[in-house]
C-alpha positions as CSV (number, residue, x, y, z in Angstrom):
1,X,74.8,79.6,148.2
2,X,76.6,81.5,145.4
3,X,76.2,79.1,142.5
4,X,77.5,81.7,140.1
5,X,81.0,81.2,141.8
6,X,80.8,77.5,142.6
7,X,79.3,76.5,139.3
8,X,80.6,79.3,137.1
9,X,80.8,77.2,133.9
10,X,77.2,76.0,134.2
11,X,76.1,79.6,135.0
12,X,78.0,80.8,131.8
13,X,76.5,78.2,129.6
14,X,72.9,78.7,130.9
15,X,73.2,82.5,130.3
16,X,74.6,81.8,126.9
17,X,71.5,79.7,125.9
18,X,69.3,82.4,127.3
19,X,70.8,85.1,125.1
20,X,70.6,82.8,122.1
21,X,66.9,82.1,122.6
22,X,65.6,85.4,123.8
23,X,68.3,88.2,123.3
24,X,68.2,89.7,119.9
25,X,65.0,88.3,118.5
26,X,64.2,91.8,117.1
27,X,67.1,91.5,114.6
28,X,65.3,88.7,112.8
29,X,62.9,91.3,111.5
30,X,63.4,90.3,107.9
31,X,62.0,86.9,108.4
32,X,59.1,88.2,110.6
33,X,58.1,90.9,108.1
34,X,58.0,88.3,105.4
35,X,55.4,86.2,107.3
36,X,53.5,89.4,108.2
37,X,53.2,90.3,104.5
38,X,52.0,86.8,103.7
39,X,49.3,87.2,106.3
40,X,48.2,90.4,104.8
41,X,49.3,93.0,107.5
42,X,48.5,96.5,106.1
43,X,47.6,95.0,102.7
44,X,44.9,97.6,102.3
45,X,47.7,100.2,102.0
46,X,48.6,98.7,98.6
47,X,45.0,98.6,97.4
48,X,44.5,102.3,98.2
49,X,47.3,103.5,95.9
50,X,46.5,101.4,92.7
51,X,43.5,102.1,90.5
52,X,41.2,99.4,89.4
53,X,41.6,100.6,85.8
54,X,45.3,99.6,85.9
55,X,45.1,96.3,87.7
56,X,42.7,93.5,88.5
57,X,43.2,92.1,92.0
58,X,43.0,88.6,93.2
59,X,43.4,88.6,96.9
60,X,43.1,84.8,97.4
61,X,45.9,83.6,99.7
62,X,47.0,87.3,100.1
63,X,48.6,87.6,96.7
64,X,48.3,90.2,94.0
65,X,47.8,89.1,90.4
66,X,48.3,91.8,87.8
67,X,46.6,91.2,84.4
68,X,47.4,93.7,81.8
69,X,44.8,94.3,79.1
70,X,47.2,93.7,76.3
71,X,47.6,90.1,77.5
72,X,43.9,89.2,77.8
73,X,43.7,88.0,74.2
74,X,46.7,85.7,74.6
75,X,45.5,83.1,77.1
76,X,48.6,80.9,77.0
77,X,50.9,83.9,77.6
78,X,48.6,85.1,80.3
79,X,48.6,81.7,82.0
80,X,52.4,81.6,81.9
81,X,52.7,85.1,83.3
82,X,50.3,84.5,86.1
83,X,52.0,81.3,87.2
84,X,55.2,83.2,87.3
85,X,53.8,86.0,89.5
86,X,54.4,84.7,93.1
87,X,55.4,87.9,94.7
88,X,53.9,88.6,98.1
89,X,51.8,91.8,98.2
90,X,54.1,94.8,98.9
91,X,54.3,98.5,98.2
92,X,56.1,101.4,99.8
93,X,53.1,102.3,102.0
94,X,52.9,98.8,103.4
95,X,56.7,98.7,103.9
96,X,56.5,102.1,105.7
97,X,53.8,100.9,108.1
98,X,55.6,97.8,109.1
99,X,59.1,99.4,109.3
100,X,57.6,102.1,111.5
101,X,56.9,99.4,114.3
102,X,60.5,98.0,113.8
103,X,61.9,101.6,114.1
104,X,59.9,102.3,117.2
105,X,60.9,99.0,118.8
106,X,64.6,99.5,118.2
107,X,64.7,103.1,119.3
108,X,62.6,102.1,122.4
109,X,65.0,99.3,123.1
110,X,68.1,101.5,123.2
111,X,66.4,104.4,124.9
112,X,65.2,102.3,127.8
113,X,68.7,101.1,128.5
114,X,69.4,104.6,130.0
115,X,67.4,103.6,133.0
116,X,68.8,100.1,133.3
117,X,71.9,101.0,135.2
118,X,70.0,103.0,137.9
119,X,67.3,100.4,138.0
120,X,69.7,97.5,138.5
121,X,71.6,99.5,141.1
122,X,68.5,100.2,143.1
123,X,66.6,97.0,142.7
124,X,69.4,94.5,142.0
125,X,69.8,92.0,139.2
126,X,67.2,89.6,140.4
127,X,64.3,92.0,140.8
128,X,65.2,93.7,137.5
129,X,65.1,90.4,135.6
130,X,61.8,89.4,137.1
131,X,60.3,92.6,135.8
132,X,61.7,92.2,132.3
133,X,60.9,88.5,132.2
134,X,57.2,89.5,132.7
135,X,57.7,92.1,129.9
136,X,59.2,89.5,127.5
137,X,56.2,87.1,128.1
138,X,53.7,90.0,127.5
139,X,55.6,91.1,124.4
140,X,55.7,87.6,122.9
141,X,52.0,87.2,123.6
142,X,51.2,90.5,121.8
143,X,53.1,89.4,118.8
144,X,51.3,86.1,118.9
145,X,47.8,87.5,119.0
146,X,48.4,90.4,116.5
147,X,46.3,90.0,113.3
148,X,45.8,92.1,110.2
149,X,42.6,93.3,111.9
150,X,44.5,94.3,115.0
151,X,48.0,95.1,113.7
152,X,48.8,97.7,116.4
153,X,49.6,94.8,118.8
154,X,52.8,94.5,116.9
155,X,54.1,97.8,118.5
156,X,53.9,96.8,122.2
157,X,54.9,93.2,121.2
158,X,58.1,94.2,119.4
159,X,58.9,96.8,122.0
160,X,58.5,94.2,124.8
161,X,60.7,91.5,123.2
162,X,63.3,94.1,122.1
163,X,63.7,95.8,125.5
164,X,63.6,92.6,127.6
165,X,66.0,90.9,125.2
166,X,68.6,93.7,125.7
167,X,68.0,93.6,129.4
168,X,68.6,89.8,129.5
169,X,71.9,90.4,127.6
170,X,73.0,93.3,129.8
171,X,72.3,91.4,133.0
172,X,74.1,88.3,131.8
173,X,77.1,90.1,130.6
174,X,78.4,90.3,134.2
175,X,79.1,86.6,134.0
176,X,82.2,87.5,132.1
177,X,83.7,88.8,135.3
178,X,83.8,85.1,136.4
179,X,86.6,84.6,133.9
180,X,89.1,87.4,134.3
181,X,91.6,86.1,131.8
182,X,89.0,85.4,129.1
183,X,86.7,88.4,129.9
184,X,86.7,90.0,126.4
185,X,86.3,86.6,124.8
186,X,83.2,85.8,127.0
187,X,81.8,89.2,126.2
188,X,82.4,88.7,122.5
189,X,80.8,85.2,122.7
190,X,77.6,86.7,124.4
191,X,77.5,89.5,121.8
192,X,77.7,86.9,119.0
193,X,74.9,84.9,120.6
194,X,72.8,88.0,121.0
195,X,73.1,88.6,117.3
196,X,72.6,85.0,116.4
197,X,69.3,84.9,118.2
198,X,67.8,86.5,115.1
199,X,67.6,83.0,113.8
200,X,64.6,82.4,116.1
201,X,62.6,84.4,113.6
202,X,63.8,82.3,110.8
203,X,62.8,79.2,112.7
204,X,59.3,80.7,113.1
205,X,59.2,81.4,109.4
206,X,60.1,77.8,108.5
207,X,57.6,76.5,111.1
208,X,55.0,78.8,109.5
209,X,55.6,77.4,106.1
210,X,55.2,73.9,107.5
211,X,51.9,74.4,109.1
212,X,52.6,75.9,112.6
213,X,50.9,79.3,113.0
214,X,52.8,82.3,114.2
215,X,50.5,82.5,117.2
216,X,51.4,79.0,118.5
217,X,55.1,79.6,117.9
218,X,55.1,82.8,120.0
219,X,53.0,81.3,122.8
220,X,55.5,78.5,123.1
221,X,58.3,81.0,123.1
222,X,56.7,83.0,125.9
223,X,56.3,79.9,128.0
224,X,59.9,78.8,127.4
225,X,61.1,82.2,128.3
226,X,59.1,82.3,131.5
227,X,60.7,79.0,132.7
228,X,64.3,79.5,131.6
229,X,64.6,83.1,132.7
230,X,63.0,82.4,136.1
231,X,65.3,79.5,136.8
232,X,68.6,81.5,136.1
233,X,67.3,84.6,138.0
234,X,66.4,82.6,141.1
235,X,69.2,79.9,141.1
236,X,72.3,81.4,139.3
237,X,72.6,85.1,139.3
238,X,73.2,87.2,142.4
239,X,70.9,89.7,143.9
240,X,73.2,92.6,143.1
241,X,76.1,92.3,140.6
242,X,79.1,90.1,139.9
243,X,82.3,92.1,140.2
244,X,85.9,91.0,139.9
245,X,86.5,92.1,143.5
246,X,83.8,89.6,144.7
247,X,85.5,86.8,142.7
248,X,88.9,87.6,144.2
249,X,87.5,87.8,147.7
250,X,85.8,84.4,147.4
251,X,88.9,82.7,145.9
252,X,91.1,84.1,148.7
253,X,88.6,83.4,151.5
254,X,91.1,81.2,153.5
255,X,93.9,83.6,153.1
256,X,91.7,86.4,154.4
257,X,91.0,84.5,157.6
258,X,94.7,84.1,158.2
259,X,95.1,87.9,157.7
260,X,97.4,87.7,154.7
261,X,95.2,89.7,152.3
262,X,93.5,92.1,154.6
263,X,95.6,95.1,153.5
264,X,95.1,94.3,149.8
265,X,91.3,94.0,150.2
266,X,91.3,97.3,152.1
267,X,93.0,98.7,149.0
268,X,90.2,97.3,146.9
269,X,87.6,99.1,149.1
270,X,89.5,102.4,148.9
271,X,89.8,102.1,145.2
272,X,86.0,101.4,144.9
273,X,85.2,104.4,147.0
274,X,87.5,106.6,144.8
275,X,85.9,105.2,141.6
276,X,82.4,105.9,142.8
277,X,83.1,109.5,142.8
278,X,84.5,109.5,139.2
279,X,81.3,108.8,137.2
280,X,81.0,112.4,136.1
281,X,84.6,112.2,135.0
282,X,83.9,109.1,133.0
283,X,80.9,110.6,131.2
284,X,82.6,113.8,130.4
285,X,85.8,112.3,129.1
286,X,86.7,112.6,125.4
287,X,87.2,108.9,125.1
288,X,83.7,108.1,126.3
289,X,82.0,110.8,124.3
290,X,83.7,109.7,121.1
291,X,82.9,106.0,121.9
292,X,79.2,106.9,122.3
293,X,79.3,108.6,118.9
294,X,81.1,105.7,117.4
295,X,78.5,103.2,118.7
296,X,75.6,105.5,117.6
297,X,76.8,105.9,114.0
298,X,77.6,102.2,113.7
299,X,74.3,101.1,115.2
300,X,72.1,103.2,113.0
301,X,73.9,101.8,109.9
302,X,73.5,98.3,111.4
303,X,69.8,98.5,112.1
304,X,69.0,100.3,108.8
305,X,70.5,97.4,106.9
306,X,68.3,95.0,108.8
307,X,65.2,97.1,108.2
308,X,65.9,97.4,104.5
309,X,67.0,93.9,103.8
310,X,63.6,92.7,102.8
311,X,62.8,95.6,100.4
312,X,66.4,95.4,99.0
313,X,65.8,91.8,98.0
314,X,62.4,92.6,96.5
315,X,64.1,95.2,94.4
316,X,66.6,92.7,93.1
317,X,64.0,90.0,92.4
318,X,60.3,90.0,92.1
319,X,60.1,86.3,92.9
320,X,58.8,85.4,96.3
321,X,60.9,82.1,96.4
322,X,64.0,84.0,95.7
323,X,63.3,86.6,98.4
324,X,62.5,83.8,100.9
325,X,65.7,81.9,100.0
326,X,68.0,84.8,100.6
327,X,66.2,85.7,103.8
328,X,67.0,82.1,105.0
329,X,70.6,82.5,103.9
330,X,70.8,85.8,105.9
331,X,69.4,84.1,109.0
332,X,71.7,81.1,108.8
333,X,74.7,83.4,108.1
334,X,73.9,85.4,111.2
335,X,74.4,82.2,113.2
336,X,78.1,82.4,112.5
337,X,78.3,85.5,114.6
338,X,79.1,83.3,117.5
339,X,82.4,82.3,115.7
340,X,82.9,85.8,114.4
341,X,82.3,87.2,117.9
342,X,84.9,84.8,119.4
343,X,87.4,85.9,116.8
344,X,86.8,89.5,117.6
345,X,87.0,88.9,121.3
346,X,90.2,86.8,121.0
347,X,91.8,89.5,118.8
348,X,91.0,92.1,121.5
349,X,92.4,89.8,124.3
350,X,95.5,89.2,122.2
351,X,96.1,92.9,121.8
352,X,95.5,93.4,125.6
353,X,98.2,90.8,126.3
354,X,100.5,92.6,123.9
355,X,100.2,95.9,125.6
356,X,99.9,94.5,129.1
357,X,103.2,96.0,130.3
358,X,102.4,99.4,129.0
359,X,101.4,102.3,131.2
360,X,97.9,103.7,131.4
361,X,96.1,104.8,129.4
362,X,98.1,103.2,126.5
363,X,97.5,99.8,128.1
364,X,93.8,100.2,127.7
365,X,93.5,102.3,124.5
366,X,96.0,100.6,122.1
367,X,94.5,97.1,122.3
368,X,91.3,98.3,120.8
369,X,92.8,100.2,117.8
370,X,93.1,97.1,115.5
371,X,89.6,95.6,116.2
372,X,87.9,99.0,116.2
373,X,89.5,99.9,112.8
374,X,88.4,96.5,111.4
375,X,84.8,97.4,112.5
376,X,84.9,100.5,110.3
377,X,86.4,98.7,107.4
378,X,83.7,95.9,107.5
379,X,80.9,98.5,107.8
380,X,82.2,100.3,104.8
381,X,82.5,97.2,102.8
382,X,78.8,96.3,103.4
383,X,77.6,99.5,101.8
384,X,80.1,99.3,99.0
385,X,78.7,95.8,98.2
386,X,75.2,97.2,98.3
387,X,76.1,99.7,95.6
388,X,76.5,96.7,93.2
389,X,72.8,96.0,92.6
390,X,73.0,92.4,91.7
391,X,72.1,89.1,93.5
392,X,75.6,87.7,93.1
393,X,76.9,90.0,95.7
394,X,74.2,89.4,98.3
395,X,75.8,86.4,99.9
396,X,79.3,88.1,100.3
397,X,77.4,91.2,101.7
398,X,75.7,88.9,104.3
399,X,79.1,87.4,105.3
400,X,80.7,90.8,105.7
401,X,77.7,92.1,107.6
402,X,77.9,89.2,110.0
403,X,81.6,90.0,110.7
404,X,80.6,93.7,111.0
405,X,77.9,93.2,113.6
406,X,80.2,90.8,115.6
407,X,83.1,93.3,115.8
408,X,80.7,96.2,116.5
409,X,79.0,94.9,119.6
410,X,81.8,92.7,120.9
411,X,84.4,95.5,120.8
412,X,81.9,98.3,121.7
413,X,80.7,96.6,124.9
414,X,84.1,95.1,125.9
415,X,85.8,98.5,125.6
416,X,83.4,100.1,128.0
417,X,83.8,97.2,130.4
418,X,87.6,97.3,130.1
419,X,88.4,101.1,130.0
420,X,86.0,102.3,132.8
421,X,85.4,101.3,136.4
422,X,83.3,98.1,136.4
423,X,80.8,99.3,139.0
424,X,79.9,102.1,136.6
425,X,79.3,99.7,133.6
426,X,75.6,99.6,134.0
427,X,75.2,103.4,134.1
428,X,77.8,104.0,131.3
429,X,76.3,101.3,129.1
430,X,72.8,102.7,129.7
431,X,73.8,106.2,128.8
432,X,75.5,105.0,125.7
433,X,72.5,103.0,124.6
434,X,70.2,105.9,125.3
435,X,72.3,108.2,123.0
436,X,72.3,105.3,120.5
437,X,68.6,105.0,120.7
438,X,68.1,108.7,119.9
439,X,70.3,108.4,116.9
440,X,68.7,105.2,115.6
441,X,65.4,107.2,115.2
442,X,67.1,108.4,112.0
443,X,66.5,105.0,110.4
444,X,62.8,105.7,109.8
445,X,63.9,108.7,107.8
446,X,66.2,106.4,105.8
447,X,63.3,104.1,105.2
448,X,61.1,107.0,103.9
449,X,64.0,108.4,101.8
450,X,64.6,104.9,100.3
451,X,61.2,104.9,98.5
452,X,60.9,108.7,97.9
453,X,62.0,108.7,94.2
454,X,63.9,106.7,91.6
455,X,67.5,106.2,92.5
456,X,66.9,107.1,96.2
457,X,68.2,103.7,97.3
458,X,71.6,104.5,95.8
459,X,71.7,107.8,97.6
460,X,70.7,106.3,100.9
461,X,73.5,103.7,100.5
462,X,76.1,106.3,99.7
463,X,75.1,108.4,102.7
464,X,75.3,105.3,105.0
465,X,78.8,104.6,103.6
466,X,79.8,108.1,104.4
467,X,78.6,107.6,108.1
468,X,80.8,104.4,108.2
469,X,83.8,106.3,107.2
470,X,83.2,108.9,110.0
471,X,83.8,106.1,112.5
472,X,87.5,105.9,111.8
473,X,87.9,109.2,113.8
474,X,87.5,107.3,117.2
475,X,90.4,104.8,116.8
476,X,92.5,107.5,115.2
477,X,92.2,109.8,118.2
478,X,92.9,106.9,120.6
479,X,96.0,105.9,118.7
480,X,97.3,109.6,118.6
481,X,96.6,110.2,122.3
482,X,98.0,106.9,123.5
483,X,101.3,107.7,121.9
484,X,101.7,110.7,124.2
485,X,102.0,108.4,127.2
486,X,105.7,107.8,126.6
487,X,106.5,111.4,126.2
488,X,106.7,114.4,128.6
489,X,103.4,115.6,127.3
490,X,101.6,112.6,129.0
491,X,101.4,114.7,132.1
492,X,99.1,117.1,130.4
493,X,96.5,114.5,129.5
494,X,93.1,115.1,131.1
495,X,92.0,113.3,134.2
496,X,90.8,110.2,132.3
497,X,93.9,108.4,133.5
498,X,92.5,108.5,137.1
499,X,89.7,106.2,136.4
500,X,91.4,103.7,134.1
501,X,91.4,100.5,136.1
502,X,94.4,98.4,136.9
503,X,94.2,94.8,136.0
504,X,94.4,93.6,139.6
505,X,92.1,90.7,138.8
506,X,94.4,89.5,136.0
507,X,97.1,88.7,138.5
508,X,94.9,86.2,140.4
């Protein structure tokens, strides 16, 4: 019984909830690292770089109290100063250790996606999800039982929840094919929910502040993940993959029996056989290569912002309450990625309708120009705001960043799904994320550069701004090349036109 066809709305809602709860948990790193610092993870790194002659340490409740010798004779002043010092223990060495695990987890997440397409093809959706459901449970338990005495458990834990979260998203994204006329909007919604799942870490932080330990929270999260992911894998999703052709065949079942659509379905089969031989053409095309570069550059700027958010706030304020407040604001702002993602998806769908009657490849390339350009503008604005080192611009920065991340993944994923044969989506998406994973390894270099010398934070921000400006090359070349389709030179375009799919499913 194909519930994903008969109950497609229920299937879509269930998969959406899954992505929200378990998808992009790794992106809530700012809230998690705040709790880890409070618990004293790698606290000894700070003690090893400060001499006892300069400071006196009070390690009660994992806080540092600095008492300057000039203040010892003024007890009232000392009392006021000590009461004002509520900053959690932090230093570049501690930040570096914790950010290393974040960098490894993010890079491992993207690198592992290179094998997802082949794995899903060989094993099918259900078997693949069973494997990564087990990985999610193991990862959550590793994070739960990590302590400052055994901090290395963070590495397999973060890698487990990062990789399995992205696999959950990638296997659920096929549900968009159940809604051909709203395909980009559904993809954008799921991308927004994937980003919004970072709020799970903020919920953990709030629960921790109200008496629930990190361990209990993650054990409960592992149990919930085991139940929800198993239910959807067994009951809703197919063994293989949801394609538009399958949906059309199912909806036209009666007509097929009467013989009215046999010739059309034979055309589907012939087209699929032709497309299956074009995977190399897809990978070697200029459009795909530039899109991979576009995603890689944007992703490294995106994850570097998340990795540095905590230390950026600590540089702007030495008050723990202020840092905690803005981390909460950031987490709640990211919840709006669902709305922002829908706006991005609807803008893409509107552009697709506008150019629906155009010939290929302009019909596929032109709709993405506006949302892709908006992505570059929003990314550049984020790092322009960061150059203004003042707390007053932090909230606007969070708002722009939320729009940026929504447009980035909504448009980036939807374009691959729209511009290339759908049966190659897993492989093309996997290769893209593998390349992105290699590129995101640069983020740890940015983390090290950030604390290397005075003023390094400004230089890092300027360099990341320059990377954002480079992303305008991709929509520019798409716009230039798509204009050639109405001229005689269109015949000289490379063979990319061969694999640009026709919107057969849109006519159903």
